[in-house]
BAKE-720975 format. One record per atom (N, C-alpha, C): residue in three letters; residue number from 1; x, y, z; atom name. Coordinates in steps of 0.02 Angstrom, whole numbers. Each point is the difference from the previous one (the first is absolute). Layout:
% BAKE-720975
ALA,NUM,X,Y,Z,CA
...
This chain:
% BAKE-720975
MET,1,11468,8947,17644,N
MET,1,-2,-61,-40,CA
MET,1,31,14,-68,C
LEU,2,13,-53,-36,N
LEU,2,30,8,-65,CA
LEU,2,-51,27,-50,C
SER,3,26,34,-50,N
SER,3,-44,22,-53,CA
SER,3,-26,-59,-39,C
GLN,4,-61,7,-27,N
GLN,4,-28,-53,-41,CA
GLN,4,37,-6,-66,C
GLU,5,34,53,-21,N
GLU,5,36,-1,-63,CA
GLU,5,68,-32,10,C
THR,6,18,-44,-45,N
THR,6,65,-34,5,CA
THR,6,37,6,-65,C
ALA,7,62,21,5,N
ALA,7,41,5,-60,CA
ALA,7,24,-69,-20,C
ALA,8,16,-8,-64,N
ALA,8,29,-63,-23,CA
ALA,8,69,-9,31,C
PRO,9,18,-61,20,N
PRO,9,65,-10,30,CA
PRO,9,55,13,-51,C
PRO,10,59,22,23,N
PRO,10,55,12,-46,CA
PRO,10,22,-65,-33,C
SER,11,37,7,-54,N
SER,11,19,-58,-40,CA
SER,11,43,-49,40,C
SER,12,34,24,51,N
SER,12,43,-43,40,CA
SER,12,-39,-44,49,C
ILE,13,-67,13,7,N
ILE,13,-42,-44,40,CA
ILE,13,-34,-48,-48,C
LYS,14,20,-62,3,N
LYS,14,-26,-50,-46,CA
LYS,14,-49,-46,36,C
THR,15,-56,-13,-33,N
THR,15,-48,-47,27,CA
THR,15,24,-70,-15,C
GLU,16,1,-41,52,N
GLU,16,24,-69,-9,CA
GLU,16,-61,-45,-10,C
ASN,17,-10,-25,-60,N
ASN,17,-55,-44,-15,CA
ASN,17,20,-72,16,C
VAL,18,-29,-26,52,N
VAL,18,15,-68,21,CA
VAL,18,-64,-39,5,C
SER,19,4,-64,-11,N
SER,19,-60,-42,0,CA
SER,19,-21,-20,71,C
ALA,20,47,-1,46,N
ALA,20,-17,-24,67,CA
ALA,20,46,30,52,C
ALA,21,-13,64,19,N
ALA,21,36,30,56,CA
ALA,21,-35,-22,63,C
LYS,22,7,-63,16,N
LYS,22,-40,-33,52,CA
LYS,22,45,-25,56,C
ILE,23,-25,7,62,N
ILE,23,36,-24,58,CA
ILE,23,-35,-63,26,C
SER,24,39,-50,18,N
SER,24,-29,-62,28,CA
SER,24,39,-20,62,C
LEU,25,-36,-16,52,N
LEU,25,29,-33,59,CA
LEU,25,-27,-71,2,C
ARG,26,45,-48,4,N
ARG,26,-19,-70,-1,CA
ARG,26,23,-35,64,C
ASN,27,-48,-14,44,N
ASN,27,13,-37,62,CA
ASN,27,58,32,39,C
VAL,28,-4,66,9,N
VAL,28,55,37,31,CA
VAL,28,-7,0,76,C
SER,29,54,-19,32,N
SER,29,5,6,73,CA
SER,29,64,39,15,C
LYS,30,-2,38,54,N
LYS,30,58,40,20,CA
LYS,30,9,-6,76,C
THR,31,60,-23,20,N
THR,31,17,-5,70,CA
THR,31,58,47,16,C
PHE,32,-8,40,52,N
PHE,32,53,43,24,CA
PHE,32,32,-32,62,C
LYS,33,66,0,1,N
LYS,33,36,-31,56,CA
LYS,33,37,53,40,C
SER,34,-1,-9,65,N
SER,34,36,46,45,CA
SER,34,25,-40,59,C
ARG,35,34,33,47,N
ARG,35,25,-34,59,CA
ARG,35,-56,-26,44,C
GLN,36,-59,31,-6,N
GLN,36,-57,-21,40,CA
GLN,36,-36,-60,-31,C
GLY,37,18,-17,-63,N
GLY,37,-33,-56,-33,CA
GLY,37,-23,19,-69,C
SER,38,-42,-43,-30,N
SER,38,-25,11,-67,CA
SER,38,-71,24,1,C
VAL,39,-17,45,-46,N
VAL,39,-68,26,-7,CA
VAL,39,-24,-13,-71,C
LEU,40,-55,-36,-6,N
LEU,40,-30,-13,-66,CA
LEU,40,-43,60,-18,C
ALA,41,24,41,-47,N
ALA,41,-36,61,-19,CA
ALA,41,-53,-13,-53,C
LEU,42,15,-44,-48,N
LEU,42,-47,-19,-52,CA
LEU,42,-3,-75,-4,C
ASP,43,-61,-26,-10,N
ASP,43,-9,-72,-3,CA
ASP,43,-39,-20,-62,C
ASN,44,36,-30,-48,N
ASN,44,-31,-30,-59,CA
ASN,44,-47,49,-37,C
VAL,45,26,58,-18,N
VAL,45,-39,51,-34,CA
VAL,45,7,-7,-75,C
SER,46,-57,-4,-35,N
SER,46,0,-2,-73,CA
SER,46,-48,54,-26,C
MET,47,23,39,-48,N
MET,47,-42,53,-28,CA
MET,47,29,23,-66,C
ASP,48,-43,29,-42,N
ASP,48,21,29,-64,CA
ASP,48,-21,73,-1,C
VAL,49,39,41,-33,N
VAL,49,-17,70,-13,CA
VAL,49,2,9,-76,C
ALA,50,-56,17,-30,N
ALA,50,-4,6,-72,CA
ALA,50,34,64,-24,C
GLU,51,21,0,-62,N
GLU,51,29,60,-30,CA
GLU,51,-51,57,2,C
GLY,52,23,58,22,N
GLY,52,-44,59,2,CA
GLY,52,-50,-1,57,C
GLU,53,9,-44,48,N
GLU,53,-46,-4,57,CA
GLU,53,25,42,58,C
PHE,54,-47,30,37,N
PHE,54,16,36,62,CA
PHE,54,-23,-45,57,C
LEU,55,48,-34,32,N
LEU,55,-14,-46,54,CA
LEU,55,18,31,67,C
CYS,56,-45,-3,48,N
CYS,56,13,24,67,CA
CYS,56,5,-59,48,C
LEU,57,51,1,43,N
LEU,57,8,-49,53,CA
LEU,57,-18,33,66,C
VAL,58,-49,-28,35,N
VAL,58,-22,28,64,CA
VAL,58,3,-54,54,C
GLY,59,1,23,61,N
GLY,59,3,-46,57,CA
GLY,59,35,32,58,C
PRO,60,-5,-31,59,N
PRO,60,31,29,60,CA
PRO,60,76,-5,-2,C
SER,61,32,34,46,N
SER,61,73,-4,5,CA
SER,61,21,-72,12,C
GLY,62,54,-20,-33,N
GLY,62,26,-67,9,CA
GLY,62,-30,-52,-46,C
CYS,63,-40,22,-50,N
CYS,63,-32,-49,-45,CA
CYS,63,42,-12,-63,C
GLY,64,55,36,-8,N
GLY,64,45,-15,-55,CA
GLY,64,-8,43,-62,C
LYS,65,-38,55,5,N
LYS,65,-11,44,-58,CA
LYS,65,66,26,-28,C
SER,66,40,31,43,N
SER,66,64,28,-22,CA
SER,66,49,-54,-21,C
THR,67,-5,-59,32,N
THR,67,43,-55,-20,CA
THR,67,-13,-20,-72,C
ILE,68,-64,-4,-19,N
ILE,68,-18,-16,-69,CA
ILE,68,28,52,-47,C
LEU,69,-7,64,19,N
LEU,69,26,54,-42,CA
LEU,69,75,-6,-9,C
ASN,70,36,-15,54,N
ASN,70,73,-7,-4,CA
ASN,70,21,-59,-44,C
LEU,71,-39,-54,2,N
LEU,71,15,-58,-42,CA
LEU,71,-10,17,-73,C
ILE,72,-54,36,-16,N
ILE,72,-11,20,-70,CA
ILE,72,53,49,-23,C
ALA,73,21,44,45,N
ALA,73,52,49,-17,CA
ALA,73,68,-32,-10,C
GLY,74,9,-61,26,N
GLY,74,66,-32,-3,CA
GLY,74,45,22,56,C
LEU,75,-28,32,51,N
LEU,75,39,22,58,CA
LEU,75,9,-56,51,C
ASP,76,-38,-54,-9,N
ASP,76,5,-58,44,CA
ASP,76,-17,-62,-41,C
THR,77,13,-58,26,N
THR,77,-14,-62,-36,CA
THR,77,-44,-45,43,C
ALA,78,-41,-40,-34,N
ALA,78,-45,-45,35,CA
ALA,78,39,-58,31,C
THR,79,-23,-24,57,N
THR,79,29,-60,30,CA
THR,79,-22,-62,-39,C
GLU,80,-63,0,-21,N
GLU,80,-26,-53,-42,CA
GLU,80,-45,31,-54,C
GLY,81,-6,-35,-56,N
GLY,81,-43,24,-54,CA
GLY,81,35,45,-48,C
GLU,82,-39,29,-47,N
GLU,82,28,41,-54,CA
GLU,82,-36,66,-4,C
VAL,83,37,53,-17,N
VAL,83,-27,66,-17,CA
VAL,83,21,14,-71,C
LEU,84,-49,9,-45,N
LEU,84,14,5,-71,CA
LEU,84,-26,65,-30,C
MET,85,34,23,-52,N
MET,85,-24,54,-42,CA
MET,85,5,-23,-72,C
ASP,86,-57,1,-35,N
ASP,86,-2,-26,-69,CA
ASP,86,25,-72,-3,C
GLY,87,-12,-38,53,N
GLY,87,20,-70,1,CA
GLY,87,72,-12,18,C
GLU,88,39,54,11,N
GLU,88,70,-7,17,CA
GLU,88,11,17,74,C
PRO,89,43,-38,34,N
PRO,89,11,13,72,CA
PRO,89,29,69,13,C
ILE,90,-25,32,53,N
ILE,90,29,63,23,CA
ILE,90,54,-16,51,C
SER,91,61,20,-16,N
SER,91,56,-17,43,CA
SER,91,37,61,27,C
ALA,92,-17,59,-27,N
ALA,92,35,61,20,CA
ALA,92,-43,60,-20,C
PRO,93,15,60,28,N
PRO,93,-35,60,-23,CA
PRO,93,12,13,-74,C
GLY,94,-47,34,-31,N
GLY,94,7,17,-71,CA
GLY,94,-38,64,-16,C
ARG,95,21,34,-52,N
ARG,95,-31,65,-16,CA
ARG,95,-72,-7,-24,C
GLU,96,-20,-61,-18,N
GLU,96,-70,-10,-21,CA
GLU,96,-47,-3,61,C
ARG,97,29,-1,61,N
ARG,97,-39,-1,62,CA
ARG,97,27,54,45,C
MET,98,-39,53,9,N
MET,98,21,56,43,CA
MET,98,-42,2,63,C
VAL,99,31,20,56,N
VAL,99,-33,-1,65,CA
VAL,99,-8,72,26,C
MET,100,-59,15,26,N
MET,100,-13,64,33,CA
MET,100,-19,-16,73,C
PHE,101,40,27,47,N
PHE,101,-8,-17,70,CA
PHE,101,-44,52,36,C
GLN,102,-14,-16,64,N
GLN,102,-40,46,42,CA
GLN,102,35,67,7,C
ASP,103,66,-2,9,N
ASP,103,40,61,2,CA
ASP,103,23,16,-71,C
SER,104,1,64,-17,N
SER,104,18,19,-68,CA
SER,104,71,-20,-19,C
ALA,105,45,-4,49,N
ALA,105,69,-22,-11,CA
ALA,105,36,40,-55,C
LEU,106,-13,65,0,N
LEU,106,33,44,-49,CA
LEU,106,69,20,26,C
PHE,107,43,19,-46,N
PHE,107,67,23,18,CA
PHE,107,-2,74,15,C
PRO,108,12,20,63,N
PRO,108,-8,71,18,CA
PRO,108,52,46,-32,C
TRP,109,57,-28,-23,N
TRP,109,51,42,-32,CA
TRP,109,-13,12,-74,C
LEU,110,-53,-33,-27,N
LEU,110,-19,10,-70,CA
LEU,110,-66,39,-3,C
ASP,111,-9,40,-52,N
ASP,111,-64,34,-7,CA
ASP,111,-52,-48,-30,C
VAL,112,-60,25,-11,N
VAL,112,-55,-42,-24,CA
VAL,112,17,-34,-66,C
LEU,113,23,39,-49,N
LEU,113,16,-29,-65,CA
LEU,113,56,-51,5,C
GLN,114,50,14,38,N
GLN,114,57,-46,7,CA
GLN,114,-21,-66,33,C
ASN,115,-47,5,48,N
ASN,115,-26,-61,31,CA
ASN,115,-35,-45,-50,C
VAL,116,-41,30,-42,N
VAL,116,-36,-40,-50,CA
VAL,116,48,-27,-53,C
MET,117,50,39,-19,N
MET,117,49,-22,-49,CA
MET,117,44,-56,28,C
PHE,118,7,-3,65,N
PHE,118,44,-50,30,CA
PHE,118,-22,-71,-18,C
GLY,119,-66,-12,2,N
GLY,119,-26,-66,-18,CA
GLY,119,12,-18,-72,C
LEU,120,9,50,-42,N
LEU,120,10,-12,-71,CA
LEU,120,70,-26,-17,C
ARG,121,43,-2,51,N
ARG,121,65,-32,-11,CA
ARG,121,-8,-74,-17,C
LEU,122,-58,-28,19,N
LEU,122,-14,-70,-15,CA
LEU,122,-17,-11,-73,C
LYS,123,-16,55,-35,N
LYS,123,-19,-5,-71,CA
LYS,123,63,9,-43,C
PRO,124,20,-51,-37,N
PRO,124,61,7,-40,CA
PRO,124,-13,42,-63,C
ASN,125,54,25,-27,N
ASN,125,-1,34,-66,CA
ASN,125,-41,64,-1,C
LEU,126,-5,33,57,N
LEU,126,-34,65,2,CA
LEU,126,52,55,10,C
THR,127,-4,54,-38,N
THR,127,43,57,12,CA
THR,127,-26,39,60,C
ASN,128,40,45,26,N
ASN,128,-22,40,58,CA
ASN,128,-60,43,-17,C
SER,129,-2,27,-61,N
SER,129,-57,41,-20,CA
SER,129,-63,-42,-7,C
GLU,130,7,-62,-22,N
GLU,130,-58,-45,-5,CA
GLU,130,-25,-18,70,C
ARG,131,46,-11,47,N
ARG,131,-21,-14,69,CA
ARG,131,-39,59,29,C
GLU,132,24,60,-14,N
GLU,132,-34,59,25,CA
GLU,132,-69,7,-31,C
GLU,133,-6,-16,-65,N
GLU,133,-64,3,-34,CA
GLU,133,-50,-49,31,C
VAL,134,23,-61,12,N
VAL,134,-42,-51,31,CA
VAL,134,-21,21,70,C
ALA,135,48,25,40,N
ALA,135,-14,21,68,CA
ALA,135,-52,56,2,C
MET,136,7,48,-45,N
MET,136,-48,55,-2,CA
MET,136,-69,-24,-21,C
PHE,137,-4,-49,-44,N
PHE,137,-64,-28,-20,CA
PHE,137,-37,-29,61,C
TYR,138,36,-37,41,N
TYR,138,-32,-31,58,CA
TYR,138,-13,50,56,C
LEU,139,42,50,7,N
LEU,139,-15,53,48,CA
LEU,139,-63,37,-20,C
ASN,140,-10,10,-64,N
ASN,140,-61,31,-24,CA
ASN,140,-60,-46,13,C
LEU,141,10,-65,-8,N
LEU,141,-53,-48,11,CA
LEU,141,-24,0,72,C
VAL,142,45,12,48,N
VAL,142,-20,2,71,CA
VAL,142,-12,71,25,C
GLY,143,-1,48,-46,N
GLY,143,-18,68,18,CA
GLY,143,55,41,33,C
LEU,144,64,-16,-13,N
LEU,144,55,34,34,CA
LEU,144,49,32,-49,C
LYS,145,-22,13,-60,N
LYS,145,46,28,-51,CA
LYS,145,29,66,23,C
LYS,146,-40,40,34,N
LYS,146,23,66,22,CA
LYS,146,50,-3,57,C
PHE,147,6,-58,32,N
PHE,147,44,-7,58,CA
PHE,147,63,-40,-15,C
TYR,148,17,-5,-64,N
TYR,148,55,-45,-19,CA
TYR,148,67,20,30,C
ARG,149,10,63,16,N
ARG,149,63,22,30,CA
ARG,149,-5,9,76,C
ALA,150,-56,-20,30,N
ALA,150,-8,9,72,CA
ALA,150,44,-50,38,C
ASN,151,21,21,59,N
ASN,151,36,-45,45,CA
ASN,151,-50,-45,36,C
ILE,152,21,-59,19,N
ILE,152,-46,-48,30,CA
ILE,152,-29,26,65,C
HIS,153,41,35,40,N
HIS,153,-25,25,65,CA
HIS,153,-53,54,-8,C
GLU,154,-8,26,-60,N
GLU,154,-50,52,-13,CA
GLU,154,-69,-30,-17,C
LEU,155,-4,-65,-7,N
LEU,155,-62,-32,-22,CA
LEU,155,-41,-25,59,C
SER,156,-66,-2,-9,N
SER,156,-44,-32,49,CA
SER,156,6,-76,-6,C
GLY,157,-30,-35,49,N
GLY,157,2,-73,-2,CA
GLY,157,-32,-28,-63,C
GLY,158,-57,29,-20,N
GLY,158,-33,-23,-60,CA
GLY,158,40,13,-63,C
MET,159,34,57,-3,N
MET,159,42,15,-58,CA
MET,159,59,-47,-4,C
LYS,160,28,-18,58,N
LYS,160,56,-48,0,CA
LYS,160,-22,-67,-28,C
GLN,161,-60,-22,18,N
GLN,161,-24,-64,-25,CA
GLN,161,-15,4,-75,C
ARG,162,-19,59,-25,N
ARG,162,-9,8,-72,CA
ARG,162,66,-5,-36,C
VAL,163,53,28,29,N
VAL,163,66,-6,-29,CA
VAL,163,21,-73,0,C
ALA,164,-12,-35,56,N
ALA,164,17,-71,4,CA
ALA,164,-38,-40,-53,C
LEU,165,-63,18,-12,N
LEU,165,-40,-34,-51,CA
LEU,165,29,13,-69,C
ALA,166,18,63,-14,N
ALA,166,30,17,-64,CA
ALA,166,66,-38,-10,C
ARG,167,40,-5,53,N
ARG,167,64,-36,-4,CA
ARG,167,-12,-74,-14,C
SER,168,-52,-29,29,N
SER,168,-15,-70,-11,CA
SER,168,-25,-13,-71,C
LEU,169,-37,48,-28,N
LEU,169,-29,-9,-67,CA
LEU,169,50,16,-56,C
ALA,170,48,43,14,N
ALA,170,45,25,-52,CA
ALA,170,37,-54,-39,C
PRO,171,25,-53,32,N
PRO,171,34,-53,-39,CA
PRO,171,-48,-43,-40,C
ASN,172,-64,17,0,N
ASN,172,-52,-37,-37,CA
ASN,172,-3,-73,20,C
PRO,173,-8,-14,65,N
PRO,173,-3,-70,22,CA
PRO,173,-65,-32,-24,C
ARG,174,0,-64,-8,N
ARG,174,-61,-36,-17,CA
ARG,174,-42,-12,63,C
ILE,175,33,-3,58,N
ILE,175,-35,-15,62,CA
ILE,175,21,53,52,C
LEU,176,-51,29,33,N
LEU,176,12,49,53,CA
LEU,176,-24,-31,66,C
LEU,177,46,-4,48,N
LEU,177,-14,-30,65,CA
LEU,177,-3,56,52,C
MET,178,-56,6,36,N
MET,178,-11,56,45,CA
MET,178,-16,-25,70,C
ASP,179,42,18,48,N
ASP,179,-7,-24,68,CA
ASP,179,-26,55,46,C
GLU,180,-65,3,8,N
GLU,180,-34,51,41,CA
GLU,180,27,70,-13,C
PRO,181,0,23,-62,N
PRO,181,34,64,-16,CA
PRO,181,-37,62,26,C
PHE,182,-64,-7,18,N
PHE,182,-38,59,20,CA
PHE,182,-18,0,74,C
SER,183,23,-49,38,N
SER,183,-24,-8,69,CA
SER,183,19,57,46,C
ALA,184,56,34,-14,N
ALA,184,23,53,44,CA
ALA,184,-27,69,-18,C
LEU,185,-43,3,-52,N
LEU,185,-24,64,-25,CA
LEU,185,-68,18,30,C
ASP,186,-16,64,0,N
ASP,186,-65,22,26,CA
ASP,186,-55,-21,-50,C
ALA,187,-62,1,24,N
ALA,187,-57,-27,-38,CA
ALA,187,-9,36,-67,C
MET,188,5,67,0,N
MET,188,-11,37,-61,CA
MET,188,53,-15,-53,C
THR,189,63,-5,22,N
THR,189,54,-16,-46,CA
THR,189,-8,-70,-28,C
ARG,190,-21,-48,43,N
ARG,190,-11,-68,-23,CA
ARG,190,-54,-1,-53,C
GLU,191,-55,37,10,N
GLU,191,-54,0,-49,CA
GLU,191,24,26,-67,C
GLN,192,41,51,1,N
GLN,192,27,27,-63,CA
GLN,192,43,-52,-35,C
LEU,193,41,-36,39,N
LEU,193,44,-50,-30,CA
LEU,193,-38,-61,-24,C
TYR,194,-57,-16,32,N
TYR,194,-41,-54,-25,CA
TYR,194,-23,15,-72,C
GLY,195,-22,61,-11,N
GLY,195,-21,20,-67,CA
GLY,195,58,0,-49,C
ASP,196,57,26,22,N
ASP,196,59,3,-44,CA
ASP,196,23,-70,-19,C
LEU,197,4,-45,49,N
LEU,197,25,-67,-14,CA
LEU,197,-48,-38,-47,C
GLN,198,-64,7,10,N
GLN,198,-48,-32,-46,CA
GLN,198,9,26,-71,C
ARG,199,9,65,-7,N
ARG,199,8,29,-66,CA
ARG,199,64,-26,-33,C
ILE,200,54,-2,38,N
ILE,200,63,-25,-27,CA
ILE,200,-5,-74,-18,C
PHE,201,-35,-38,42,N
PHE,201,-10,-72,-13,CA
PHE,201,-35,-10,-67,C
VAL,202,-52,39,-13,N
VAL,202,-37,-7,-62,CA
VAL,202,42,23,-60,C
GLN,203,37,55,9,N
GLN,203,39,28,-55,CA
GLN,203,60,-42,-18,C
ARG,204,36,-25,50,N
ARG,204,64,-34,-12,CA
ARG,204,-6,-76,0,C
GLN,205,-59,-26,21,N
GLN,205,-15,-72,-4,CA
GLN,205,54,-44,32,C
LYS,206,17,17,60,N
LYS,206,49,-39,38,CA
LYS,206,-35,-56,39,C
THR,207,37,-51,15,N
THR,207,-22,-51,49,CA
THR,207,22,25,68,C
ILE,208,-47,6,47,N
ILE,208,14,28,66,CA
ILE,208,-19,-49,54,C
VAL,209,46,-11,47,N
VAL,209,-15,-37,62,CA
VAL,209,8,49,57,C
PHE,210,-54,10,38,N
PHE,210,-5,54,50,CA
PHE,210,-16,-30,68,C
VAL,211,43,12,49,N
VAL,211,-10,-24,68,CA
VAL,211,-33,55,42,C
THR,212,-52,-19,38,N
THR,212,-33,49,43,CA
THR,212,-36,-36,57,C
HIS,213,-10,36,56,N
HIS,213,-42,-23,55,CA
HIS,213,-72,24,-10,C
ASN,214,-9,50,-43,N
ASN,214,-63,37,-6,CA
ASN,214,-43,-31,-55,C
ILE,215,-56,-31,19,N
ILE,215,-42,-35,-48,CA
ILE,215,-34,48,-47,C
ARG,216,-23,57,24,N
ARG,216,-32,49,-45,CA
ARG,216,51,27,-51,C
GLU,217,62,8,21,N
GLU,217,52,20,-47,CA
GLU,217,9,-54,-53,C
ALA,218,-1,-63,21,N
ALA,218,8,-55,-48,CA
ALA,218,-58,-2,-49,C
VAL,219,-61,10,23,N
VAL,219,-58,1,-44,CA
VAL,219,2,59,-47,C
CYS,220,24,56,24,N
CYS,220,6,60,-41,CA
CYS,220,49,-10,-58,C
LEU,221,53,-39,12,N
LEU,221,54,-5,-49,CA
LEU,221,0,-65,-40,C
GLY,222,-18,-56,30,N
GLY,222,15,-65,-28,CA
GLY,222,-52,-28,-47,C
ASP,223,24,-41,-48,N
ASP,223,-45,-42,-40,CA
ASP,223,-18,-63,39,C
ARG,224,48,-21,42,N
ARG,224,-8,-62,39,CA
ARG,224,33,10,67,C
ILE,225,-29,-31,52,N
ILE,225,26,6,68,CA
ILE,225,10,-70,28,C
ILE,226,61,-15,21,N
ILE,226,14,-63,34,CA
ILE,226,8,14,74,C
LEU,227,-40,-34,40,N
LEU,227,2,5,73,CA
LEU,227,44,-55,27,C
LEU,228,51,19,39,N
LEU,228,45,-48,30,CA
LEU,228,-15,-8,74,C
SER,229,4,-62,24,N
SER,229,-9,-13,72,CA
SER,229,70,-9,30,C
PRO,230,7,17,65,N
PRO,230,67,0,31,CA
PRO,230,19,-66,35,C
ASN,231,64,-5,14,N
ASN,231,30,-50,46,CA
ASN,231,-14,-73,-19,C
PRO,232,26,-24,-54,N
PRO,232,39,34,-52,CA
PRO,232,-46,30,-54,C
GLY,233,30,38,-46,N
GLY,233,-38,32,-53,CA
GLY,233,-26,-51,-50,C
ARG,234,-65,1,-10,N
ARG,234,-33,-41,-50,CA
ARG,234,-54,41,-35,C
ILE,235,-18,-19,-61,N
ILE,235,-54,34,-35,CA
ILE,235,-66,-22,30,C
ALA,236,-38,48,26,N
ALA,236,-63,-15,33,CA
ALA,236,-59,10,-48,C
SER,237,2,54,-39,N
SER,237,-55,16,-46,CA
SER,237,27,39,-59,C
ASP,238,-37,-2,-55,N
ASP,238,18,35,-62,CA
ASP,238,-62,35,-26,C
PHE,239,2,66,-2,N
PHE,239,-58,40,-21,CA
PHE,239,16,38,-65,C
ARG,240,-49,6,-44,N
ARG,240,7,41,-60,CA
ARG,240,-43,62,8,C
VAL,241,27,57,-22,N
VAL,241,-34,64,6,CA
VAL,241,-20,23,-70,C
SER,242,-64,10,-11,N
SER,242,-24,17,-67,CA
SER,242,-25,72,-5,C
LEU,243,14,41,50,N
LEU,243,-22,70,-2,CA
LEU,243,36,37,-56,C
PRO,244,-36,44,-36,N
PRO,244,33,38,-54,CA
PRO,244,50,50,27,C
ARG,245,50,16,-41,N
ARG,245,49,51,18,CA
ARG,245,-18,65,-36,C
PRO,246,19,58,30,N
PRO,246,36,8,63,CA
PRO,246,-46,-11,60,C
ARG,247,29,-24,54,N
ARG,247,-37,-14,61,CA
ARG,247,15,52,53,C
ASP,248,-51,17,38,N
ASP,248,6,49,54,CA
ASP,248,-3,-38,66,C
ILE,249,50,10,43,N
ILE,249,3,-34,64,CA
ILE,249,-62,13,43,C
ASN,250,-35,56,-13,N
ASN,250,-59,19,39,CA
ASN,250,-66,-22,-32,C
ASP,251,3,-35,-56,N
ASP,251,-59,-24,-35,CA
ASP,251,-36,-53,42,C
PRO,252,-66,9,13,N
PRO,252,-36,-50,40,CA
PRO,252,3,-71,-31,C
GLU,253,3,-5,-66,N
GLU,253,4,-65,-33,CA
GLU,253,66,-34,16,C
LEU,254,53,41,4,N
LEU,254,66,-28,19,CA
LEU,254,-2,-25,72,C
SER,255,-31,38,43,N
SER,255,-6,-20,70,CA
SER,255,-40,-65,6,C
LYS,256,-53,-7,-40,N
LYS,256,-41,-60,0,CA
LYS,256,41,-60,-24,C
THR,257,42,10,-50,N
THR,257,42,-54,-27,CA
THR,257,51,-22,52,C
SER,258,20,45,45,N
SER,258,51,-16,50,CA
SER,258,-27,-44,56,C
ILE,259,-66,0,10,N
ILE,259,-29,-33,58,CA
ILE,259,17,-75,4,C
PRO,260,-11,-40,-53,N
PRO,260,15,-72,7,CA
PRO,260,74,-14,9,C
ILE,261,43,43,-27,N
ILE,261,72,-11,8,CA
ILE,261,20,16,72,C
THR,262,-27,54,27,N
THR,262,13,17,70,CA
THR,262,-26,-55,47,C
ALA,263,-58,-26,-16,N
ALA,263,-28,-54,42,CA
ALA,263,44,-62,-2,C
ALA,264,26,-16,-59,N
ALA,264,45,-58,-6,CA
ALA,264,64,10,39,C
LEU,265,27,61,-3,N
LEU,265,61,16,38,CA
LEU,265,-13,-7,74,C
LYS,266,-55,27,24,N
LYS,266,-16,-4,71,CA
LYS,266,-9,-72,23,C
ARG,267,-28,-42,-42,N
ARG,267,-7,-71,18,CA
ARG,267,68,-32,11,C
HIS,268,47,16,-45,N
HIS,268,67,-29,6,CA
HIS,268,38,29,60,C
LEU,269,-11,65,13,N
LEU,269,31,29,59,CA
LEU,269,-27,-32,64,C
HIS,270,-65,-11,3,N
HIS,270,-31,-31,58,CA
HIS,270,25,-72,8,C
LYS,271,5,-35,-56,N
LYS,271,23,-70,1,CA
LYS,271,70,-6,28,C
ASN,272,42,51,-15,N
ASN,272,69,-1,23,CA
ASN,272,11,37,65,C
GLY,273,-56,21,32,N
GLY,273,5,32,65,CA
GLY,273,30,69,-2,C
LEU,274,-8,36,-58,N
LEU,274,28,67,-8,CA
LEU,274,-56,51,4,C
ALA,275,19,61,19,N
ALA,275,-49,55,3,CA
ALA,275,-22,16,-70,C
ALA,276,-65,12,-9,N
ALA,276,-27,17,-66,CA
ALA,276,12,72,-16,C
GLU,277,53,12,-37,N
GLU,277,18,69,-18,CA
GLU,277,-9,12,-74,C
ALA,278,-49,-31,-30,N
ALA,278,-13,8,-72,CA
ALA,278,-29,68,-13,C
ASP,279,22,31,-55,N
ASP,279,-26,65,-19,CA
ASP,279,-67,-8,-35,C
């Protein structure tokens, strides 16, 4: 896990003081078209994400979790409705919104430091030495400072995801979008990253939207959990989590908090004739 001690960020990392780094979806519907016909993935979804909030989206496959993430990222556009940031329409990707995927998606021909520095090309007016300083700050934040010259193939799965996290944080985005980033990792590595991500969330005060199938993971990480129902995707329930941080995935209180959310998910799965595979 990361050290509890944190160095001050270098001068090239600037805190962006904004009054409303807020995401809004207003009556959003999304239809995908193919040769087989049209599929309504999202139906009239409206939601807000407050500045500095950790929001988790949960639900079964096909409920539109990743679709919402792609709309916020600007990687796709709504068929109907609006997706807004600070009241302005999102029409394309931007450096203020960074995405971390299930796969680390690192460049194997670059070493660890070069991978993190790559994302800093989005930051204008930085010298190469400043980019390196920023990259090293975030590698230290995720506990990989000693591995900055390592090749990607030399890293474990958990270390690769830490590099991906550092790369996503390095451009200092206001919003971090995470699409099941820990699902392929073993249980012990996931637990370590739960602690690391919570610590980084508190220290860097980012707005995070996190997609997961795992309800206990959502309770461990999120301030708020939105449960989506499938076919088409709609908001079924909205839960707030008031447990103090840092949270332990094995804490009995966390497990207790997960029970009503799991029950709600199972009701929606049963209603839609799906197998209840809630965690």
